C-alpha positions as CSV (number, residue, x, y, z in Angstrom):
1,M,-12.8,-10.5,4.3
2,Y,-10.9,-9.8,1.0
3,L,-8.5,-7.0,0.1
4,H,-7.1,-6.1,-3.3
5,T,-5.4,-3.0,-4.6
6,H,-4.2,-2.0,-8.0
7,T,-3.5,0.9,-10.3
8,H,-6.6,2.3,-11.9
9,K,-6.8,1.8,-15.7
10,T,-9.0,2.3,-18.7
11,H,-9.1,-0.5,-21.3
12,K,-6.1,0.9,-23.2
13,T,-4.8,4.1,-21.6
14,R,-3.5,4.6,-18.1
15,F,-5.1,7.4,-16.2
16,K,-4.3,8.9,-12.8
17,L,-6.5,10.4,-10.2
18,A,-3.9,13.1,-9.4
19,D,-3.9,15.3,-12.5
20,C,-5.1,15.8,-16.0
21,H,-2.6,14.9,-18.7
22,D,-4.5,15.5,-21.9
23,P,-3.3,18.6,-23.8
24,N,-6.9,19.9,-24.1
25,C,-7.2,19.7,-20.4
26,L,-3.8,21.3,-19.7
27,A,-4.6,24.1,-22.1
28,S,-7.8,25.0,-20.3
29,S,-7.4,26.9,-17.0
30,E,-11.0,25.9,-16.1
31,K,-10.4,22.2,-16.7
32,R,-7.0,22.3,-14.9
33,E,-8.6,23.8,-11.9
34,K,-11.5,21.3,-11.8
35,L,-9.5,18.1,-12.6
36,S,-6.2,18.5,-10.8
37,N,-5.0,17.2,-7.4
38,F,-7.5,14.3,-7.0
39,T,-10.5,16.6,-7.5
40,A,-12.5,14.0,-9.5
41,Y,-11.9,11.3,-6.8
42,N,-12.8,13.6,-4.0
43,N,-16.0,14.8,-5.6
44,R,-17.2,11.4,-6.9
45,F,-16.8,9.3,-3.8
46,H,-17.5,9.6,-0.1
47,M,-15.1,7.9,2.4
48,P,-15.5,8.1,6.2
49,S,-12.9,10.8,6.6
50,V,-14.9,13.2,8.6
51,E,-16.3,10.4,10.7
52,S,-12.7,9.3,11.6
53,G,-11.5,12.8,12.4
54,S,-9.8,13.5,9.1
55,A,-10.1,16.9,7.4
56,A,-8.4,15.6,4.2
57,L,-11.4,14.8,2.0
58,N,-11.1,11.2,0.9
59,M,-7.3,11.1,1.1
60,H,-7.0,9.2,4.4
61,Y,-9.6,7.7,6.8
62,S,-10.3,4.8,9.0
63,F,-13.2,2.6,10.0
64,N,-14.1,-0.4,12.2
65,Y,-15.4,-3.8,11.0
66,G,-16.0,-6.5,13.5
67,N,-12.9,-6.9,15.8
68,A,-10.6,-5.1,13.4
69,H,-9.7,-1.4,12.7
70,F,-8.8,-0.4,9.2
71,I,-6.7,2.6,8.3
72,T,-6.5,3.8,4.7
73,L,-3.5,5.9,3.9
74,D,-2.5,8.4,1.2
75,T,0.9,7.1,0.0
76,E,0.7,9.4,-3.1
77,T,1.0,12.8,-1.4
78,G,0.6,12.3,2.3
79,Y,4.2,12.7,3.5
80,E,7.4,14.5,2.5
81,G,8.9,12.9,-0.6
82,A,5.7,10.9,-1.5
83,A,5.5,9.5,-5.0
84,E,3.1,12.0,-6.5
85,Q,4.1,15.1,-4.6
86,T,6.1,16.7,-7.4
87,R,5.6,14.4,-10.3
88,Y,2.9,16.2,-12.3
89,V,2.6,19.5,-14.1
90,L,0.2,20.8,-11.5
91,P,0.8,20.7,-7.7
92,C,-0.3,17.6,-5.8
93,G,-1.0,17.4,-2.1
94,G,-1.6,20.1,0.4
95,F,-4.2,18.1,2.3
96,A,-4.5,18.1,6.1
97,D,-1.5,16.7,8.0
98,Q,-1.8,12.9,7.6
99,L,0.9,12.0,10.1
100,S,-0.7,13.8,13.1
101,W,-4.1,12.3,12.2
102,L,-2.5,8.8,11.9
103,E,-1.0,9.0,15.4
104,A,-4.3,10.3,16.9
105,D,-6.2,7.5,15.1
106,L,-3.8,4.9,16.4
107,I,-4.0,6.2,19.9
108,K,-7.7,5.9,19.8
109,A,-7.6,2.4,18.2
110,N,-5.2,1.2,20.9
111,A,-7.6,2.5,23.6
112,E,-10.3,0.3,22.1
113,R,-8.1,-2.7,21.5
114,A,-9.9,-4.9,24.0
115,E,-12.9,-4.6,21.6
116,R,-11.0,-4.5,18.3
117,P,-7.5,-6.1,18.8
118,W,-6.6,-6.1,15.1
119,I,-5.2,-3.0,13.3
120,F,-4.7,-3.1,9.5
121,A,-3.2,-0.3,7.4
122,I,-3.7,-0.1,3.7
123,G,-2.0,2.1,1.1
124,H,-1.1,1.9,-2.6
125,H,2.7,2.0,-2.4
126,P,4.8,-0.7,-0.5
127,M,7.3,0.3,2.2
128,Y,9.3,-3.0,1.7
129,Q,9.4,-4.6,-1.8
130,G,12.0,-7.1,-3.0
131,N,15.4,-5.9,-1.8
132,T,14.3,-2.2,-1.6
133,I,12.9,0.1,1.0
134,N,10.9,3.2,0.2
135,V,12.9,5.3,2.6
136,E,10.6,8.4,2.5
137,F,7.6,6.3,3.4
138,Q,9.6,4.5,6.0
139,A,10.8,7.7,7.6
140,A,7.2,9.1,7.7
141,M,5.3,6.1,9.1
142,E,7.3,3.1,10.2
143,N,7.8,4.3,13.8
144,L,4.1,4.9,14.2
145,F,3.3,1.4,12.8
146,Y,5.8,-0.1,15.3
147,K,4.9,1.9,18.4
148,Y,1.2,1.4,18.1
149,G,1.3,-2.2,16.9
150,V,-0.1,-2.1,13.4
151,D,-0.5,-5.8,12.7
152,V,-0.4,-5.9,8.8
153,Y,0.3,-3.3,6.2
154,F,-1.3,-4.1,2.8
155,S,-0.1,-2.5,-0.4
156,G,-0.2,-2.9,-4.2
157,H,1.5,-0.8,-6.9
158,V,3.8,-3.6,-8.1
159,H,1.6,-6.0,-9.9
160,S,2.5,-9.2,-8.1
161,Y,2.4,-10.8,-4.7
162,E,4.9,-10.6,-1.9
163,R,4.7,-11.6,1.8
164,D,7.4,-10.2,4.0
165,L,8.5,-11.3,7.5
166,P,7.6,-8.8,10.3
167,V,10.2,-6.1,9.8
168,Y,11.3,-2.9,11.5
169,Q,14.1,-0.6,10.3
170,G,15.2,-3.2,7.8
171,K,15.6,-5.9,10.4
172,P,13.2,-8.9,9.9
173,E,12.0,-11.1,12.7
174,P,12.3,-14.9,12.2
175,D,8.6,-15.8,12.1
176,Y,5.0,-14.8,12.7
177,I,4.7,-16.0,16.3
178,N,4.0,-12.9,18.4
179,P,6.3,-10.5,16.5
180,T,6.8,-6.9,17.7
181,A,7.0,-5.5,14.1
182,T,4.4,-5.1,11.4
183,T,4.0,-7.7,8.7
184,H,4.0,-6.3,5.2
185,V,2.0,-7.9,2.4
186,M,1.9,-6.7,-1.2
187,I,-1.1,-7.9,-3.1
188,G,-0.8,-6.1,-6.4
189,G,-1.9,-8.8,-8.9
190,A,-5.7,-8.7,-8.3
191,G,-6.7,-8.5,-12.0
192,N,-5.1,-5.5,-13.7
193,D,-5.7,-5.6,-17.4
194,E,-2.0,-5.5,-18.2
195,M,-1.7,-9.0,-16.7
196,K,-3.9,-10.7,-19.3
197,D,-1.0,-12.3,-21.0
198,I,1.4,-12.2,-18.2
199,Q,3.0,-15.6,-18.7
200,R,4.1,-14.5,-22.2
201,R,5.2,-11.2,-20.9
202,K,7.5,-12.9,-18.4
203,Q,9.7,-13.9,-21.3
204,L,10.3,-10.2,-21.9
205,A,11.5,-9.5,-18.4
206,A,15.2,-9.8,-19.1
207,Q,14.9,-7.3,-22.0
208,M,12.9,-4.9,-19.9
209,E,15.5,-5.2,-17.1
210,A,18.3,-4.3,-19.5
211,L,16.3,-1.4,-20.8
212,R,15.7,-0.2,-17.2
213,A,19.4,-0.4,-16.5
214,S,20.3,1.7,-19.5
215,S,17.7,4.5,-19.0
216,D,16.0,6.5,-16.4
217,P,13.4,4.8,-14.1
218,A,10.0,4.2,-15.5
219,P,7.5,7.0,-14.7
220,H,5.8,5.0,-11.9
221,D,9.1,4.2,-10.2
222,G,11.0,6.8,-8.3
223,A,8.5,9.5,-9.4
224,G,8.2,12.9,-7.9
225,G,10.1,13.5,-4.7
226,S,10.5,9.8,-4.0
227,T,13.8,8.1,-4.5
228,W,12.3,4.6,-4.5
229,V,12.6,2.3,-7.5
230,Q,11.1,-1.2,-7.3
231,G,13.5,-4.1,-6.9
232,S,13.6,-7.5,-8.7
233,D,15.6,-9.4,-6.1
234,D,14.5,-10.7,-2.7
235,G,15.4,-8.8,0.4
236,P,16.3,-10.3,3.9
237,W,12.7,-9.7,4.9
238,T,11.2,-11.4,1.9
239,A,9.4,-14.6,2.9
240,F,7.4,-15.5,-0.3
241,T,6.8,-14.0,-3.7
242,D,4.8,-15.3,-6.6
243,K,7.7,-15.6,-9.0
244,D,5.3,-16.7,-11.8
245,N,3.3,-13.5,-11.4
246,Y,-0.1,-15.0,-11.4
247,V,-3.3,-13.0,-10.9
248,G,-4.3,-13.4,-7.3
249,I,-6.2,-12.0,-4.3
250,G,-5.6,-12.1,-0.6
251,K,-8.0,-13.5,2.0
252,I,-7.8,-12.8,5.7
253,T,-9.6,-15.1,8.2
254,I,-9.6,-13.7,11.8
255,I,-9.5,-16.8,13.9
256,D,-9.7,-15.1,17.3
257,D,-8.4,-12.0,19.1
258,S,-4.7,-13.2,18.9
259,S,-4.5,-15.2,15.6
260,L,-5.4,-14.8,12.0
261,K,-4.8,-16.7,8.8
262,L,-3.6,-15.0,5.6
263,E,-4.0,-16.8,2.2
264,Y,-3.0,-15.8,-1.3
265,I,-5.2,-17.4,-3.9
266,R,-4.4,-17.6,-7.6
267,T,-7.8,-16.6,-9.1
268,V,-7.7,-18.6,-12.4
269,S,-7.0,-22.0,-10.7
270,G,-8.4,-21.2,-7.2
271,Q,-5.1,-22.6,-5.8
272,V,-4.0,-21.4,-2.4
273,A,-0.4,-20.6,-3.3
274,D,0.6,-19.1,0.1
275,S,-0.8,-19.3,3.6
276,I,0.5,-18.3,7.0
277,T,-0.9,-17.9,10.5
278,L,0.0,-14.7,12.4
279,T,-0.3,-14.6,16.2
280,R,0.0,-11.5,18.3
281,D,-0.3,-10.6,22.0
282,H,-1.9,-7.2,21.6
283,S,-1.4,-6.3,25.2
284,Q,2.2,-5.3,24.4
285,F,1.1,-2.2,22.6
286,P,1.7,0.7,22.4
287,L,5.4,0.2,22.9
288,K,7.4,2.9,24.7
289,M,9.9,4.4,22.4
């Protein structure tokens, strides 16, 4: 199975699913009402929300595939201080309580772990990235990930690849041999159009870093109620990053009920640039806290 996640783009202009930004849209009460707060997304797509006990339209849901349980999370508005919660002109959020749904879903997934031992969570924003922690996201969900044994959390947002050690409350474990904490993997370089000339753009990194230091954070960093701004240095949990920022995808191969292989593949060359094997004794979950 493959997983990739990235920011949605048109060919030239960024658009967001949360709100309408065009002045013609903002000037029209009818268009504002119809296009705000993920309305287009929730009306154009059908995700298995109702089927997984969620009352939040498409915003969070789960499904089973083979011997794995997948949980898709709303990291934009689904917890206090989320990135899009107060960023836009019009209100965002107000969907059914994601955290109570998440715990109920994890309880059910653990009850069925003999049949489906692997639990994967997926969201747009990373919890750990570089030397930074998204503290609002961490406060909302990390304890649930840990207690109920989420094996891997996959994210994007930052358009590069990073694999972290299993980590909980900022403390990494030494390896991937039966860890108690969740492994975080950021696969954000899956082909976004801003990466077309990324090797040339690398040369501008120092200038951009200087600009960032002398001004407010970019709109997609530390937006809304979130205090998180992406970091450029490695953290103590960082195991591997694609420092050259190649376009790439992730591939998961489930070997058996207690081991899987994760590979990061640079798509232009087909080179496997990173590979690990994660083993877990799933009988240890849920942990008592």
